[in-house]
C-alpha positions as CSV (number, residue, x, y, z in Angstrom):
1,M,66.2,49.0,-2.4
2,T,69.8,49.8,-1.7
3,K,72.3,49.0,-4.5
4,F,74.7,46.5,-3.6
5,L,77.9,45.7,-5.2
6,R,78.4,42.5,-7.1
7,V,81.5,41.1,-8.7
8,L,80.9,40.5,-12.5
9,N,84.5,39.9,-13.6
10,F,84.6,36.8,-11.5
11,K,85.9,33.5,-13.4
12,Y,84.4,30.2,-12.1
13,S,86.6,27.5,-11.4
14,R,85.8,24.1,-9.7
15,G,87.0,24.0,-6.1
16,S,86.6,22.0,-2.9
17,V,84.1,22.8,-0.1
18,F,86.6,21.6,2.3
19,R,89.0,24.7,2.1
20,W,89.2,28.3,3.3
21,W,87.3,31.1,1.4
22,K,89.4,33.1,-0.9
23,D,89.0,36.8,-1.8
24,T,89.9,36.4,-5.5
25,K,88.8,36.9,-9.0
26,E,88.7,33.4,-10.0
27,G,87.3,30.5,-7.6
28,N,84.4,28.6,-6.7
29,C,80.7,29.6,-5.5
30,Q,82.1,30.0,-1.8
31,D,84.8,32.4,-3.1
32,Y,82.2,34.4,-5.1
33,A,80.0,34.8,-2.1
34,W,83.0,35.8,0.3
35,T,84.4,38.3,-2.3
36,T,80.9,39.9,-2.8
37,L,80.4,40.2,1.0
38,K,84.1,41.6,1.6
39,K,83.3,44.2,-1.3
40,N,80.0,45.3,0.3
41,E,81.2,45.6,3.8
42,G,84.7,47.1,2.9
43,G,87.0,44.4,4.2
44,T,87.5,41.3,6.1
45,L,86.9,42.3,9.6
46,K,83.7,44.2,8.6
47,A,82.5,41.1,6.7
48,L,83.1,38.8,9.6
49,K,81.3,41.4,11.8
50,A,78.2,41.4,9.4
51,I,78.2,37.5,9.5
52,F,78.3,37.5,13.6
53,K,75.5,40.3,13.7
54,G,73.3,38.2,11.5
55,E,73.1,40.8,8.5
56,A,74.9,38.4,6.2
57,S,75.2,34.6,5.9
58,I,77.0,32.4,3.2
59,R,74.8,29.2,3.1
60,R,75.1,25.9,1.5
61,A,72.3,25.3,-1.0
62,R,70.9,22.6,-3.3
63,S,71.2,23.7,-7.0
64,P,69.5,22.7,-10.0
65,V,72.8,21.9,-11.5
66,N,74.1,19.8,-8.7
67,K,71.8,17.1,-8.1
68,W,73.9,15.3,-5.7
69,W,72.5,14.5,-2.4
70,W,74.9,16.6,-0.5
71,P,74.4,20.5,-1.2
72,R,77.5,21.8,-2.9
73,H,76.5,25.3,-3.9
74,A,77.0,28.3,-1.8
75,V,74.7,31.5,-1.9
76,L,75.3,34.9,-0.1
77,H,72.2,36.2,1.8
78,Y,73.0,39.9,2.8
79,K,70.7,42.4,4.1
80,G,67.4,40.7,3.0
81,Q,68.9,40.0,-0.6
82,W,70.3,36.8,-2.4
83,I,73.1,36.6,-4.9
84,D,75.4,33.5,-6.0
85,S,78.0,32.9,-8.8
86,T,75.4,31.5,-11.1
87,V,72.8,34.2,-11.0
88,R,75.0,37.3,-10.4
89,T,72.3,39.8,-9.7
90,W,70.7,40.6,-6.3
91,R,67.2,39.4,-5.8
92,A,64.6,38.9,-3.2
93,S,64.5,34.9,-3.1
94,P,67.3,32.5,-3.6
95,E,65.5,30.7,-6.5
96,P,66.5,28.6,-8.5
97,H,68.6,27.4,-5.4
98,T,67.4,25.9,-1.9
99,P,69.4,27.1,0.9
100,L,69.8,24.6,3.5
101,W,72.3,25.6,6.4
102,P,75.1,28.0,6.9
103,A,78.3,27.1,5.2
104,L,81.5,27.3,7.1
105,P,85.1,27.1,5.7
106,G,86.3,23.5,5.5
107,P,88.9,23.3,8.2
108,I,86.4,25.0,10.7
109,T,83.9,22.3,9.8
110,V,86.3,19.4,10.2
111,A,87.5,20.9,13.7
112,L,83.7,21.1,15.0
113,V,83.2,17.6,13.8
114,I,86.3,16.4,15.6
115,A,85.3,18.4,18.8
116,L,81.8,16.9,18.7
117,C,83.3,13.2,18.3
118,V,85.6,13.9,21.3
119,S,82.9,15.5,23.4
120,V,80.5,12.5,22.7
121,R,83.3,10.1,23.4
122,L,84.2,11.6,26.6
123,Y,80.5,11.9,27.8
124,F,79.7,8.2,27.1
125,F,82.9,6.5,27.7
């Protein structure tokens, strides 16, 4: 297996899922996934290219810690391996988390919901 880089000196701090991802040494699980992906790909454009090519994805996941009905945790799936801010080692499965759907930065999600609402309104009214 290829040895992937991981961010070990990352300090977790709570944040909102409704904001942009940051490349930083302190942040939430989305920031950890984004920072790790950028480190492995060698930059922002290469990381975005890996996402668009399907080599990587940051996924919203249900976590044993967050038992709320809306999945708030984010995990990175990169070239067949998984990593997240809780279990900071590369592994073959996302356990103990259950990935559900791709995570998008908050402003993009809001824009997509607004666009969907507008298109439905224009279609039916």
